[in-house]
C-alpha positions in Angstrom: 258.6 61.0 -101.6 255.8 61.0 -104.3 255.6 64.8 -104.4 259.4 65.1 -105.4 258.8 62.6 -108.0 255.8 64.7 -109.6 258.2 67.7 -109.5 260.8 66.0 -111.0 258.5 64.9 -113.8 257.1 68.3 -114.2 260.7 69.6 -114.2 261.8 67.2 -116.6 258.8 67.6 -118.9 259.1 71.5 -118.7 262.9 71.2 -120.0 261.8 68.8 -122.8 259.2 71.1 -124.0 261.5 74.0 -123.7 264.3 72.3 -125.9 261.8 70.7 -128.4 260.2 74.4 -128.7 263.7 75.9 -129.0 264.4 73.2 -131.9 261.4 74.1 -133.5 262.0 77.7 -133.7 265.4 77.2 -134.9 264.6 75.0 -137.7 261.4 77.4 -138.8 264.2 80.4 -138.8 266.4 78.4 -140.9 264.0 77.4 -143.4 262.6 81.2 -143.3 259.1 79.6 -142.4 256.7 81.9 -140.7 255.1 79.6 -137.6 251.5 79.5 -137.9 248.9 78.3 -135.2 248.6 75.0 -136.7 252.4 74.1 -136.6 252.5 75.5 -133.0 249.6 73.3 -132.0 251.1 70.3 -133.6 254.4 70.7 -131.9 252.6 71.3 -128.7 250.7 68.1 -129.0 253.8 66.3 -129.9 255.4 67.2 -126.7 252.5 66.5 -124.6 252.1 63.2 -126.0 255.9 62.3 -125.4 255.6 63.4 -122.1 252.5 61.5 -121.6 254.4 58.4 -122.5 257.3 59.1 -120.5 254.8 59.7 -117.3 252.8 56.5 -118.1 256.2 54.3 -118.4 257.1 55.7 -115.2 253.8 54.7 -113.6 253.8 51.3 -115.1 257.2 50.9 -113.5 256.4 52.1 -110.2 253.2 49.8 -110.2 255.2 46.5 -111.1 257.7 47.8 -108.1 255.0 48.4 -105.8 253.3 44.6 -107.0 256.5 42.8 -106.4 257.3 44.7 -103.0 253.6 43.8 -101.6 
């Protein structure tokens, strides 16, 4: 069951990162801005931070559930 949870988290994180990347590329094309390494790094860091917050939130919910159930 836990493996399935992590597979789902990984899939959700991958989809989220893909969507954010696509949005970033579209915005860059519309503005005519050439993506730099710094912009890509900032976008990746933002995406990782969002995914980390989502996982931490889920883990805190799981711990609360485990504490109540035990």
